[in-house]
C-alpha positions in Angstrom: -126.1 66.4 238.4 -123.8 63.9 236.6 -120.4 65.1 235.5 -119.0 64.2 232.1 -116.5 61.9 233.9 -119.4 60.0 235.6 -121.3 59.6 232.3 -118.2 58.3 230.6 -117.6 55.8 233.4 -121.2 54.6 233.1 -120.9 54.1 229.4 -117.6 52.3 229.8 -118.9 50.1 232.6 -122.0 49.2 230.5 -120.1 48.3 227.3 -116.6 47.3 228.5 -117.3 45.6 231.8 -115.1 42.6 231.0 -112.1 44.8 230.5 -112.9 46.9 233.6 -113.2 43.8 235.7 -109.9 42.3 234.6 -108.1 45.6 235.3 -109.7 45.9 238.7 -108.7 42.4 239.6 -105.1 43.0 238.5 -104.9 46.3 240.5 -106.2 44.5 243.6 -103.8 41.6 243.2 -100.7 43.8 242.7 -100.9 46.7 245.1 -97.1 47.4 244.8 -96.7 47.2 241.0 -100.2 47.6 239.5 -99.2 50.7 237.5 -96.6 48.7 235.6 -98.1 45.2 235.7 -101.7 46.2 234.8 -100.9 48.8 232.1 -101.8 46.4 229.3 -105.2 45.9 230.8 -105.7 49.7 231.1 -104.9 49.9 227.4 -107.5 47.2 226.6 -110.1 49.4 228.3 -109.0 52.3 226.1 -109.3 50.1 223.0 -112.7 49.0 224.0 -114.0 52.5 224.6 -112.5 53.8 221.4 -113.9 51.1 219.2 -117.3 50.3 220.7 -120.0 51.3 218.2 -122.3 53.2 220.6 -119.4 55.2 221.9 -118.3 56.0 218.4 -121.8 57.1 217.5 -122.0 59.3 220.6 -118.7 61.0 219.6 -120.0 61.7 216.1 -123.6 62.7 217.0 -122.6 64.8 220.0 -119.4 66.4 218.9 -120.8 69.9 219.0 -122.1 69.9 222.6 -119.0 68.1 223.8 -116.7 70.7 222.2 -118.8 73.4 223.9 -118.3 71.7 227.2 -114.5 71.4 226.7 -114.4 75.1 225.7 -116.3 76.0 228.8 -113.9 74.1 231.0 -110.9 75.9 229.4 -112.5 79.3 230.1 -113.6 78.3 233.6 -110.7 76.3 235.0 -111.2 77.7 238.5 -115.0 77.5 238.4 -116.1 74.4 236.5 -119.6 74.7 238.1 -120.2 77.3 235.4 -120.3 74.5 232.8 -123.3 72.6 234.2 -125.5 73.6 231.3 -122.9 72.4 228.8 -122.7 69.0 230.6 -126.5 68.7 230.6 -126.7 69.4 226.8 -124.0 66.8 226.1 -125.6 64.1 228.3 -129.0 64.9 226.8 -127.6 64.4 223.4 -125.7 61.2 224.3 -128.9 59.6 225.8 -130.7 60.2 222.5 -128.2 58.4 220.4 -129.8 55.1 219.4 -127.7 51.9 219.8 -126.4 50.5 216.6 -128.8 47.9 215.3 -128.4 45.2 212.6 -127.9 46.7 209.1 -131.2 47.1 207.2 -131.6 45.2 204.0 -134.2 46.0 201.4 -136.0 42.8 200.4 -138.2 42.6 197.3 -141.0 40.1 197.3 -141.1 37.7 194.4 -144.3 39.2 192.9 -142.9 42.7 192.9 -141.4 44.1 189.8 -138.2 46.1 189.9 -138.2 49.1 187.6 -136.2 48.3 184.5 -134.4 50.6 182.1 -137.6 51.1 180.1 -138.6 50.0 176.6 -135.9 49.3 174.1 
């Protein structure tokens, strides 16, 4: 069973891989000072996840099951396994959110008539 953290990491890895790679390289290159020197890259991951269209859509479409999961965690701090059903509902919701596509545009063919205001 996936946890919410694992699901969030998968979405982040899928949609913000460049930012994650840069952060990982920075952390590996600076073992003594990565917390300070790589902070700006950590923030770029946060910006990516908060602005990515699919993540924003999931937050909107699945707000209710996510809030139920958070409430369950608050009530079961010592027994988070009691929240498996809430995690399942959230993940099920998130998987059904369609990716954003190109905006749809209504096109009229040249031989179609658009309804006018009527006889004058």
